[in-house]
N, C-alpha and C positions, 0 to 999 in steps of 0.2 A: 376948829379942830375937833372940838368934842363930838359935834355933828359930824365930821368924816368918821371918827372913830366908832359912833354909835350905829352909823350905815353899814359900816364894814363888818360890823359884830353881827346886825341882824341877816346880813347877806351868807355869811358862813354858816350860822346857826340853819336857817332855811334850807341851804344845801344840803348838810348834813340830814334833816328830818326829811327831805324828797330822799334821799340815796335809801335810808331805812325803809320807807315804803315801798320802795320800788322791789327792794330786796323780800321783803315781807311779801308783797304780791306774787312774786315768782314763786316763793318757797311754797306758799299756802295755796299755788294753782299748779302744783306738778300735776300733770295729767295720768289718770288711772285708766288702762286699756281695758275694756271689758268687751266681751264677746256675747251677744245673745243667741248664737249658735246652740241647738241643742243636740247632743249625739241620740241615735236612735238605737236602742239595745238591740244588739247582733244576737239571730237567733241560730247560733254555728250547732250543726248537727254533724255528726260524723258520715262521712262519704262511704259509701258501701258500695263496691263494685264485684265484678265475676272474674276480677284478673285471674286469680288462682284458677279457676273452673276453666277459664279459658285456657291458660296454659297447661291443662293437665289435658284437656280436649287437643290442643296441637300437638303435645307429646305423645297421645294416644293414635293422631292420625301419622305423625313419624313414624312411630313403631309399627303400625298395621303396613304402612307403605315399604317399611325396610324390610318385614317378614313378607309381603308379597313380592317385591323384587328378586329376594334371595331365593324364595321358591320358583320365580320365573326361572331364574338362571340355572338352577339345578336340575328343573324340567327341559330346559333348552339342553344343557350339556350332556344329559340322558339321552335326547331324540339324537343330537349331534352323533353320540358313539353308538347307537343300535343302527343311524345309517352308514358309520363308516365299518361295522361288522356287517352289515348286508351286503356291502359292496365288496368286501373283500371274501365272503362267503360265497358270493355270487361270481366273482372272479377264477376261485380256488375250484368252482364245479366245473371251470373249462379246461382245467388242466389235464394235457395230454390231446386234446384237441389240436389237430394237425394244423400246418399253416397253407394258406392257400391265399396267393395275392388277388386282392378283391373279393375273399370271400366274407361271409357274412353269418352264417351259419356254425352248429356247432361238429358240421362235417369237415367244416374248413374255414378258418377265419384267419384276416390278417392283423397286424397289430392296431392301428385306429378304429376298426369295426368292433374289433373285442372290447378296448375302452369305451366306444359308444355304446355296445350292447349291456355291457354291467352296468353303467351308471343309469342307462334309460332302464332297465329292471330293477336296480336296487334301490335306486334315488328319485326316480320320474326324469330325470334331466336330458335333454336334448342336443347331445353334444354334436358339432359338426363333423363330418365324415372322414376327412384325412387329418394326419396328425398335425401337417402344419398349421392347419387352422384352428385345431385344438390349443397349440401351445398359446393361442392369442386371447384364451378363456382363463378366466380366474385371477387370482394375485401371484405376485412374481414370491418365491420362497427361496431364502439362504439355503444352501445345502445341509448348513449344520442346523438348520431349525426343520428338516423335514419329519413329517407325521404322515402315519399310515393314512391311506387313500389320498395323498398327493400325487400328482402326476410329473415324471419324469421324462425330459426330450434329449433325445440324442441325433447327433449327425452324422452321417457316414460318408457325405463327400461335402467338404467345404460347411458352408454357414447353414445350409439348408435343411431344416428339421424332416427329417425320413422315418424317425421311429419314438414309439411312446409307451409306457410302462407306469403300473400303479404300485407306489411304495406299500409294500405289505408288512414290513416291517423293520423297526428301528432297534438295534442290538444296545445292549447297556454299554457296549465297545464302540458304538458308533458307528457298526456297520449297518448300511441299508439295502435291503433286500427288497426287490422289486417283482410282481407279476407281470408277463408280457407275452405275446406272439410273436416268437422268435421262427427265422425261418429253415434253421436246422432243426429245432425238435419243436416246433409248435408252442402251444401255450405252456409255459415254464416259470421257474423262479430264478433270479440271477442277483448278482450284487455289484454295486457301483464300486467295489473294492475290485472285480474282476479285470485280468489285463484287457481284457478286448472290449468290454463295456465302460470302464472307467475313464480312457480316453475320450470317449465320443459323447460322453454326457455334456451337455451343454447349459439348461438351466430346468429349474422346477415351477410347478404352478399350483396353488390350491384351489380348487373349485367347489368344496364342500368348506363353508365356513361356519364357526359356530359363532351366532348371535355375540355382542359385549352389552353386559347390563352394566351399569355402574350400581355399587353397591352402597348403602349408606353405613355409616360407622356408627355403631351402638353408642 
């Protein structure tokens, strides 16, 4: 019996002794992680660029382009205005010229020859000979948007274009006056408000156009 007690006691003592050793081993061997990596010192220098200078150059280019476009638009508007003035001046020089069917000179002229001669001399344009063909030229213009130099077309019989004139003036009240070669009095100025010409008016065309230039906003 004493032997058994002694063996049991030795077993218990040995067990606790081993537990203590294992614990001590685990604690004493807790890994410490180290790194051999070395960080190179960074030589950071301020980045210098020409962004400000480039921005200034871009703005300068835009400004120059803007000035060029505006200048071109003004020059074109002046040229257009001068051309219209030349057309009307040439047309008015025919005032009083007698009408002659098929005539093409200042001694006698018909409506389409009158328009052809005026635009040829003042603007260097070569319009068709007859009114019906002239009515196919240029861009359509609403009556409310007529300007000096536009062509107005009329029909005496049905829908066929048989007469043409040149807008000479649009008054502040909206009255449209045109110069044309009439069979009754030759080259004269009439109005679309006339009881005779008003009902015969068909449509209008613009053959002298001012080029459109897109301008940049400042």
